[in-house]
KOLNU-23354 format. One record per residue (C-alpha): z, y, x; residue in one letter; residue number from 1; chain. Coordinates in nm, 4 decimals. Layout:
[site [Z,Y,X],A,NUM,A]
...
//
This chain:
[site [0.0000,0.0000,0.0000],X,1,A]
[site [-0.0976,0.3406,0.1407],X,2,A]
[site [0.1516,0.6257,0.1717],X,3,A]
[site [-0.0141,0.8110,-0.1181],X,4,A]
[site [-0.0032,0.4994,-0.3363],X,5,A]
[site [0.3672,0.4605,-0.2582],X,6,A]
[site [0.4295,0.8239,-0.3511],X,7,A]
[site [0.2454,0.7806,-0.6818],X,8,A]
[site [0.4438,0.4648,-0.7548],X,9,A]
[site [0.7673,0.6557,-0.6951],X,10,A]
[site [0.6546,0.9199,-0.9453],X,11,A]
[site [0.5736,0.6477,-1.2003],X,12,A]
[site [0.9105,0.4799,-1.1514],X,13,A]
[site [1.0919,0.8126,-1.1795],X,14,A]
[site [0.9030,0.8894,-1.5007],X,15,A]
[site [1.0287,0.5614,-1.6476],X,16,A]
[site [1.3835,0.6441,-1.5382],X,17,A]
[site [1.3650,0.9908,-1.6938],X,18,A]
[site [1.2450,0.8396,-2.0213],X,19,A]
[site [1.5335,0.5922,-2.0137],X,20,A]
[site [1.7830,0.8713,-1.9404],X,21,A]
[site [1.6610,1.0819,-2.2318],X,22,A]
[site [1.4271,1.3363,-2.0765],X,23,A]
[site [1.0741,1.2867,-2.2111],X,24,A]
[site [0.9644,1.6248,-2.0735],X,25,A]
[site [1.0596,1.5382,-1.7146],X,26,A]
[site [0.8972,1.1964,-1.7558],X,27,A]
[site [0.5766,1.3704,-1.8662],X,28,A]
[site [0.5998,1.6192,-1.5779],X,29,A]
[site [0.6250,1.3315,-1.3275],X,30,A]
[site [0.3135,1.1795,-1.4822],X,31,A]
[site [0.1248,1.5114,-1.4802],X,32,A]
[site [0.2024,1.5736,-1.1147],X,33,A]
[site [0.1013,1.2208,-1.0169],X,34,A]
[site [-0.2282,1.2429,-1.2058],X,35,A]
[site [-0.3334,1.5976,-1.1294],X,36,A]
[site [-0.2037,1.7045,-0.7893],X,37,A]
[site [-0.4531,1.6997,-0.5025],X,38,A]
[site [-0.4666,1.8230,-0.1450],X,39,A]
[site [-0.6071,2.1664,-0.2277],X,40,A]
[site [-0.2570,2.3158,-0.2340],X,41,A]
[site [0.0163,2.2917,0.0296],X,42,A]
[site [0.2459,2.1633,-0.2444],X,43,A]
[site [0.0061,1.8822,-0.3339],X,44,A]
[site [-0.0696,1.7907,0.0274],X,45,A]
[site [0.2962,1.7678,0.1237],X,46,A]
[site [0.3759,1.5454,-0.1735],X,47,A]
[site [0.0762,1.3134,-0.1409],X,48,A]
[site [0.1218,1.2856,0.2368],X,49,A]
[site [0.5014,1.2664,0.2240],X,50,A]
[site [0.6328,1.2066,0.5750],X,51,A]
[site [0.9513,1.0203,0.4850],X,52,A]
[site [1.0349,0.7425,0.2424],X,53,A]
[site [0.9396,0.8802,-0.1018],X,54,A]
[site [1.2029,0.6610,-0.2688],X,55,A]
[site [1.4892,0.7477,-0.0356],X,56,A]
[site [1.3906,1.1162,-0.0502],X,57,A]
[site [1.3160,1.1034,-0.4253],X,58,A]
[site [1.0115,1.3205,-0.3837],X,59,A]
[site [0.9417,1.3194,-0.7592],X,60,A]
[site [1.2722,1.4858,-0.8435],X,61,A]
[site [1.2230,1.7296,-0.5562],X,62,A]
[site [0.8881,1.8259,-0.7064],X,63,A]
[site [1.0213,1.8532,-1.0612],X,64,A]
[site [1.3139,2.0642,-0.9377],X,65,A]
[site [1.0759,2.2967,-0.7559],X,66,A]
[site [0.8593,2.3512,-1.0643],X,67,A]
[site [1.1643,2.3964,-1.2889],X,68,A]
[site [1.3051,2.6553,-1.0468],X,69,A]
[site [0.9807,2.8517,-1.0679],X,70,A]
[site [0.9777,2.8249,-1.4474],X,71,A]
[site [1.3379,2.9545,-1.4638],X,72,A]
[site [1.2657,3.2411,-1.2228],X,73,A]
[site [1.0424,3.4284,-1.4680],X,74,A]
[site [0.7877,3.4980,-1.1954],X,75,A]
[site [0.5284,3.2904,-1.3811],X,76,A]
[site [0.5538,3.3727,-1.7540],X,77,A]
[site [0.2870,3.1174,-1.8498],X,78,A]
[site [0.4823,2.8411,-1.6779],X,79,A]
[site [0.8051,2.9547,-1.8424],X,80,A]
[site [0.6343,2.9403,-2.1831],X,81,A]
[site [0.5105,2.5874,-2.1093],X,82,A]
[site [0.8701,2.4693,-2.0632],X,83,A]
[site [1.1276,2.3619,-2.3228],X,84,A]
[site [1.2425,2.4682,-2.5696],X,85,A]
[site [0.8866,2.5838,-2.6387],X,86,A]
[site [0.6404,2.3285,-2.7793],X,87,A]
[site [0.4027,2.2196,-2.5074],X,88,A]
[site [0.1328,1.9739,-2.4048],X,89,A]
[site [0.0121,1.8136,-2.0839],X,90,A]
[site [-0.2864,2.0472,-2.0642],X,91,A]
[site [-0.0689,2.3553,-2.1175],X,92,A]
[site [0.1811,2.2493,-1.8508],X,93,A]
[site [-0.0895,2.1717,-1.5978],X,94,A]
[site [-0.2865,2.4898,-1.6678],X,95,A]
[site [0.0259,2.6987,-1.6143],X,96,A]
[site [0.1237,2.5079,-1.3012],X,97,A]
[site [-0.2258,2.5198,-1.1528],X,98,A]
[site [-0.2272,2.8965,-1.2034],X,99,A]
[site [0.1232,2.9258,-1.0518],X,100,A]
[site [0.0082,2.7370,-0.7425],X,101,A]
[site [-0.2308,3.0228,-0.6629],X,102,A]
[site [0.0617,3.2671,-0.6388],X,103,A]
[site [0.3646,3.0588,-0.5450],X,104,A]
[site [0.2372,2.7654,-0.3436],X,105,A]
[site [0.4682,2.8574,-0.0549],X,106,A]
[site [0.7756,2.8770,-0.2804],X,107,A]
[site [0.7081,2.5375,-0.4369],X,108,A]
[site [0.6336,2.3752,-0.1010],X,109,A]
[site [0.9487,2.5176,0.0575],X,110,A]
[site [1.1639,2.3819,-0.2255],X,111,A]
[site [1.0498,2.0293,-0.1418],X,112,A]
[site [1.2623,2.0462,0.1738],X,113,A]
[site [1.5853,2.0296,-0.0276],X,114,A]
[site [1.7272,1.7062,-0.1631],X,115,A]
[site [1.8090,1.7166,-0.5373],X,116,A]
[site [2.1636,1.8225,-0.6251],X,117,A]
[site [2.2705,1.7889,-0.9859],X,118,A]
[site [2.6490,1.7659,-0.9380],X,119,A]
[site [2.6426,1.5888,-1.2764],X,120,A]
[site [2.9595,1.7075,-1.4517],X,121,A]
[site [2.9616,1.4230,-1.7041],X,122,A]
[site [3.0424,1.1786,-1.4228],X,123,A]
[site [3.3880,1.3313,-1.4453],X,124,A]
[site [3.4453,1.0940,-1.7374],X,125,A]
[site [3.4141,0.8063,-1.4910],X,126,A]
[site [3.6239,0.9863,-1.2311],X,127,A]
[site [3.8999,1.0526,-1.4838],X,128,A]
[site [3.9293,0.6819,-1.5646],X,129,A]
[site [3.9690,0.5985,-1.1972],X,130,A]
[site [4.2181,0.8770,-1.1302],X,131,A]
[site [4.4311,0.7796,-1.4313],X,132,A]
[site [4.4424,0.4267,-1.2936],X,133,A]
[site [4.5527,0.5531,-0.9511],X,134,A]
[site [4.8200,0.7701,-1.1134],X,135,A]
[site [4.9542,0.4752,-1.3090],X,136,A]
[site [4.9515,0.2392,-1.0099],X,137,A]
[site [5.1203,0.4788,-0.7663],X,138,A]
[site [5.3245,0.6954,-1.0039],X,139,A]
[site [5.2580,0.9936,-0.7755],X,140,A]
[site [5.0605,1.3192,-0.7824],X,141,A]
[site [4.7177,1.3160,-0.6178],X,142,A]
[site [4.5514,1.4967,-0.3284],X,143,A]
[site [4.1752,1.4586,-0.3667],X,144,A]
[site [3.9133,1.4637,-0.0910],X,145,A]
[site [3.5530,1.4395,-0.2108],X,146,A]
[site [3.2510,1.3885,0.0148],X,147,A]
[site [2.9079,1.4938,-0.1109],X,148,A]
[site [3.0822,1.7409,-0.3422],X,149,A]
[site [2.7836,1.9780,-0.3865],X,150,A]
[site [2.9265,2.2739,-0.5848],X,151,A]
[site [3.2636,2.1041,-0.6329],X,152,A]
[site [3.2254,2.0743,-1.0098],X,153,A]
[site [3.3664,1.7230,-1.0361],X,154,A]
[site [3.6732,1.8280,-0.8383],X,155,A]
[site [3.7810,2.0046,-1.1573],X,156,A]
[site [3.7664,1.6833,-1.3628],X,157,A]
[site [4.1241,1.7167,-1.4911],X,158,A]
[site [4.0559,2.0631,-1.6345],X,159,A]
[site [3.7933,1.9465,-1.8825],X,160,A]
[site [3.8322,1.7974,-2.2292],X,161,A]
[site [3.6847,1.4561,-2.3032],X,162,A]
[site [3.5601,1.2862,-2.6167],X,163,A]
[site [3.5458,0.9096,-2.5571],X,164,A]
[site [3.4364,0.8145,-2.9081],X,165,A]
[site [3.6397,0.6370,-3.1728],X,166,A]
[site [3.8671,0.9380,-3.2107],X,167,A]
[site [3.9922,0.9192,-2.8516],X,168,A]
[site [4.0307,1.2400,-2.6547],X,169,A]
[site [4.1861,1.3606,-2.3307],X,170,A]
[site [4.2548,1.7151,-2.2127],X,171,A]
[site [4.3556,2.0363,-2.3785],X,172,A]
[site [4.1721,2.1504,-2.6889],X,173,A]
[site [4.0867,2.4930,-2.5418],X,174,A]
[site [3.9311,2.3565,-2.2213],X,175,A]
[site [3.6214,2.5480,-2.1030],X,176,A]
[site [3.3942,2.2507,-2.1700],X,177,A]
[site [3.3999,1.9123,-2.3387],X,178,A]
[site [3.2410,1.6019,-2.1920],X,179,A]
[site [3.1208,1.3246,-2.4201],X,180,A]
[site [3.1536,0.9907,-2.2442],X,181,A]
[site [3.1613,0.6774,-2.4552],X,182,A]
[site [3.4315,0.4445,-2.3191],X,183,A]
[site [3.3678,0.0787,-2.3985],X,184,A]
[site [3.5565,-0.2426,-2.3289],X,185,A]
[site [3.9059,-0.2345,-2.1829],X,186,A]
[site [4.0212,0.1189,-2.1137],X,187,A]
[site [4.2037,0.3099,-1.8394],X,188,A]
[site [4.5610,0.4270,-1.9098],X,189,A]
[site [4.4992,0.7456,-2.1072],X,190,A]
[site [4.8709,0.8282,-2.1178],X,191,A]
[site [4.9339,0.7945,-1.7446],X,192,A]
[site [5.0919,1.1148,-1.6056],X,193,A]
[site [4.8154,1.2783,-1.4013],X,194,A]
[site [4.8914,1.5623,-1.1611],X,195,A]
[site [4.6516,1.6971,-0.8970],X,196,A]
[site [4.8309,1.8927,-0.6256],X,197,A]
[site [4.5218,1.9801,-0.4217],X,198,A]
[site [4.1471,1.9241,-0.4272],X,199,A]
[site [3.8998,1.9625,-0.1431],X,200,A]
[site [3.5368,1.8686,-0.0909],X,201,A]
[site [3.2584,1.8838,0.1643],X,202,A]
[site [2.8810,1.8708,0.1572],X,203,A]
[site [2.5993,1.9110,0.4084],X,204,A]
[site [2.4522,2.1758,0.1785],X,205,A]
[site [2.7355,2.3048,-0.0407],X,206,A]
[site [2.6474,2.5326,-0.3312],X,207,A]
[site [2.8628,2.8329,-0.4112],X,208,A]
[site [2.9332,2.8705,-0.7866],X,209,A]
[site [2.9677,3.2459,-0.7331],X,210,A]
[site [2.6216,3.2849,-0.5805],X,211,A]
[site [2.3280,3.3335,-0.8199],X,212,A]
[site [2.0770,3.1611,-0.5898],X,213,A]
[site [2.3000,2.8565,-0.5545],X,214,A]
[site [2.3651,2.8348,-0.9279],X,215,A]
[site [1.9919,2.8495,-0.9972],X,216,A]
[site [1.9214,2.5822,-0.7362],X,217,A]
[site [2.1693,2.3485,-0.9044],X,218,A]
[site [2.0400,2.4204,-1.2547],X,219,A]
[site [1.6785,2.3664,-1.1469],X,220,A]
[site [1.7511,1.9986,-1.0808],X,221,A]
[site [1.8864,1.9468,-1.4335],X,222,A]
[site [1.6117,1.8368,-1.6677],X,223,A]
[site [1.4783,2.1215,-1.8756],X,224,A]
[site [1.4825,1.9433,-2.2110],X,225,A]
[site [1.8501,1.8415,-2.1766],X,226,A]
[site [2.0030,2.1656,-2.2987],X,227,A]
[site [2.3497,2.0115,-2.3353],X,228,A]
[site [2.3561,1.9263,-1.9637],X,229,A]
[site [2.2449,2.2763,-1.8676],X,230,A]
[site [2.5095,2.4393,-2.0869],X,231,A]
[site [2.7809,2.2016,-1.9650],X,232,A]
[site [2.6940,2.2664,-1.6010],X,233,A]
[site [2.6926,2.6436,-1.6502],X,234,A]
[site [3.0387,2.6226,-1.8087],X,235,A]
[site [3.1652,2.4151,-1.5150],X,236,A]
[site [3.0096,2.6611,-1.2687],X,237,A]
[site [3.1850,2.9497,-1.4440],X,238,A]
[site [3.5208,2.7726,-1.4176],X,239,A]
[site [3.4687,2.6860,-1.0507],X,240,A]
[site [3.3664,3.0461,-0.9782],X,241,A]
[site [3.6732,3.1842,-1.1570],X,242,A]
[site [3.8943,2.9575,-0.9452],X,243,A]
[site [3.7038,3.0392,-0.6242],X,244,A]
[site [3.6521,2.6658,-0.5803],X,245,A]
[site [3.3757,2.5536,-0.3472],X,246,A]
[site [3.3020,2.2731,-0.1046],X,247,A]
[site [3.3157,2.3098,0.2729],X,248,A]
[site [2.9912,2.2986,0.4684],X,249,A]
[site [3.0528,1.9954,0.6888],X,250,A]
[site [2.9409,1.6471,0.7787],X,251,A]
[site [3.1556,1.3914,0.5975],X,252,A]
[site [3.2374,1.2058,0.9211],X,253,A]
[site [3.4039,1.4979,1.0994],X,254,A]
[site [3.5481,1.6477,0.7823],X,255,A]
[site [3.7267,1.3294,0.6773],X,256,A]
[site [3.8541,1.2620,1.0279],X,257,A]
[site [4.0022,1.6110,1.0317],X,258,A]
[site [4.1383,1.6235,0.6767],X,259,A]
[site [4.2849,1.2738,0.6809],X,260,A]
[site [4.3916,1.2850,1.0449],X,261,A]
[site [4.7225,1.4572,0.9720],X,262,A]
[site [5.0298,1.2512,0.8932],X,263,A]
[site [5.0507,1.1722,0.5208],X,264,A]
[site [5.3000,1.3528,0.2995],X,265,A]
[site [5.5581,1.1382,0.1265],X,266,A]
[site [5.5471,1.1473,-0.2502],X,267,A]
[site [5.1716,1.2092,-0.2725],X,268,A]
[site [4.8683,0.9787,-0.3030],X,269,A]
[site [4.5686,1.0856,-0.0964],X,270,A]
[site [4.2409,0.9909,-0.2654],X,271,A]
[site [3.8958,0.9686,-0.1075],X,272,A]
[site [3.6325,1.0207,-0.3787],X,273,A]
[site [3.2564,0.9738,-0.3589],X,274,A]
[site [3.0028,0.9471,-0.6397],X,275,A]
[site [2.6321,0.8649,-0.6018],X,276,A]
[site [2.6276,0.9753,-0.2387],X,277,A]
[site [2.6766,0.6576,-0.0326],X,278,A]
[site [2.3053,0.5551,-0.0300],X,279,A]
[site [2.2150,0.8904,0.1270],X,280,A]
[site [2.4598,0.8616,0.4189],X,281,A]
[site [2.3106,0.7256,0.7455],X,282,A]
[site [2.4352,0.3842,0.8577],X,283,A]
[site [2.6087,0.5192,1.1688],X,284,A]
[site [2.7915,0.7784,0.9594],X,285,A]
[site [2.9006,0.5134,0.7093],X,286,A]
[site [3.0460,0.3097,0.9939],X,287,A]
[site [3.2365,0.6126,1.1249],X,288,A]
[site [3.3719,0.6885,0.7760],X,289,A]
[site [3.4807,0.3272,0.7324],X,290,A]
[site [3.6615,0.3493,1.0677],X,291,A]
[site [3.8505,0.6591,0.9456],X,292,A]
[site [3.9369,0.4792,0.6215],X,293,A]
[site [4.0672,0.1835,0.8219],X,294,A]
[site [4.2932,0.4089,1.0322],X,295,A]
[site [4.4258,0.6026,0.7353],X,296,A]
[site [4.4816,0.2966,0.5163],X,297,A]
[site [4.6737,0.1179,0.7914],X,298,A]
[site [4.9276,0.4018,0.7869],X,299,A]
[site [4.9673,0.4015,0.4064],X,300,A]
[site [5.3075,0.3232,0.2594],X,301,A]
[site [5.4449,0.2795,-0.0917],X,302,A]
[site [5.5684,0.6395,-0.0936],X,303,A]
[site [5.2539,0.7750,0.0793],X,304,A]
[site [4.9638,0.5664,-0.0582],X,305,A]
[site [4.5962,0.6078,0.0152],X,306,A]
[site [4.3215,0.5323,-0.2375],X,307,A]
[site [3.9434,0.5185,-0.2377],X,308,A]
[site [3.7528,0.5697,-0.5622],X,309,A]
[site [3.3812,0.5053,-0.5327],X,310,A]
[site [3.1200,0.5389,-0.8063],X,311,A]
[site [2.7996,0.4202,-0.6474],X,312,A]
[site [2.4763,0.2351,-0.7316],X,313,A]
[site [2.4403,-0.1319,-0.6454],X,314,A]
[site [2.1885,-0.4060,-0.7209],X,315,A]
[site [2.2351,-0.3630,-1.0974],X,316,A]
[site [1.9786,-0.1061,-1.2165],X,317,A]
[site [2.0626,0.1764,-1.4520],X,318,A]
[site [2.4319,0.2266,-1.3763],X,319,A]
[site [2.6895,0.2656,-1.0994],X,320,A]
[site [2.9778,0.0369,-1.0082],X,321,A]
[site [3.3256,0.1910,-1.0216],X,322,A]
[site [3.5406,0.0490,-0.7403],X,323,A]
[site [3.9009,0.1283,-0.6547],X,324,A]
[site [4.1142,0.0344,-0.3559],X,325,A]
[site [4.4779,0.1423,-0.3234],X,326,A]
[site [4.6714,0.0933,-0.0003],X,327,A]
[site [4.9115,-0.0301,0.1305],X,328,A]
[site [4.8395,-0.3286,-0.0938],X,329,A]
[site [4.4640,-0.3084,-0.0343],X,330,A]
[site [4.2057,-0.5202,-0.2121],X,331,A]
[site [3.9159,-0.3630,-0.3993],X,332,A]
[site [3.9034,-0.3895,-0.7769],X,333,A]
[site [3.5897,-0.3168,-0.9788],X,334,A]
[site [3.7141,-0.1056,-1.2679],X,335,A]
[site [3.3832,-0.1181,-1.4506],X,336,A]
[site [3.0410,0.0458,-1.4593],X,337,A]
[site [2.9167,0.3872,-1.5631],X,338,A]
[site [2.5926,0.5567,-1.6587],X,339,A]
[site [2.4465,0.7746,-1.3813],X,340,A]
[site [2.4621,1.0774,-1.6124],X,341,A]
[site [2.8091,0.9902,-1.7371],X,342,A]
[site [2.7019,0.9160,-2.0952],X,343,A]
[site [2.9092,0.5953,-2.1080],X,344,A]
[site [3.1486,0.3784,-1.9129],X,345,A]
[site [3.2026,0.0044,-1.9536],X,346,A]
[site [3.5518,-0.0688,-1.8312],X,347,A]
[site [3.6523,-0.4137,-1.7120],X,348,A]
//
């Protein structure tokens, strides 16, 4: 299979995934780009001759994010009008995009250099279940350290309200946003006393909720026809901005070694959190992180525990596995599985 054929296959597979995840517009956009792009624009050439692995780099979502960013900018009114919530067609979208390429080819091409960042807030429903379990097991307040934190929106998981279906809720009624996450199967301990004493995060390319350009970058990767996700993310950004919460710009290896290198505090559980980031970390970096985890976990005690909550993809398509390890006892338990966009969780 040629490089271009592999790129086109990645677009087709991403279109199917978008359809499955409830975004017919983004699915159609993937199909339009795959069918109509050619090498007459820098944008088209870079995509069709993608230098890296189009699957690992998710070139389709990079391209869709670039076009959405241009549509949101207002620089190309015809493209903006071809986007939801306006009624549209394949011909209208392509005509507007083809015209935009004459004026903003450089902008679109430059945006392909950035990996997609959605900082999907609804994954907080999965995070909450894991954190409640840690709180129940240890009986202690939590210090949270998140790698791949993007804009730090999921670090505020305990400040949101949740609707789990079946009349079950968690969080205060006047929370700034509500997350709908259908909890199925056995459930985490909703009544466990949960207290977060500190929250920190890092990212190679952290986004600042107070900065307009960073907010727009994040929103551009959220699918244009999923208005509820856009509104939810904006509400989470507003809360993070009001609290001056943002992730550190750092490599996870050095950041974790530094943050977890200090002696643990008694009476607090330190928690390493990562969600849908592990596949993007180089093998050598994973090994270094695992070495830090090994050092920190070996020093854990009953009154100064250490926990790792991971929500990551595995060989089962369509959802992530939710794993939890709490030291000093050790031993990883799979708590369940969750939808990549946080729409549901199936607890073990």
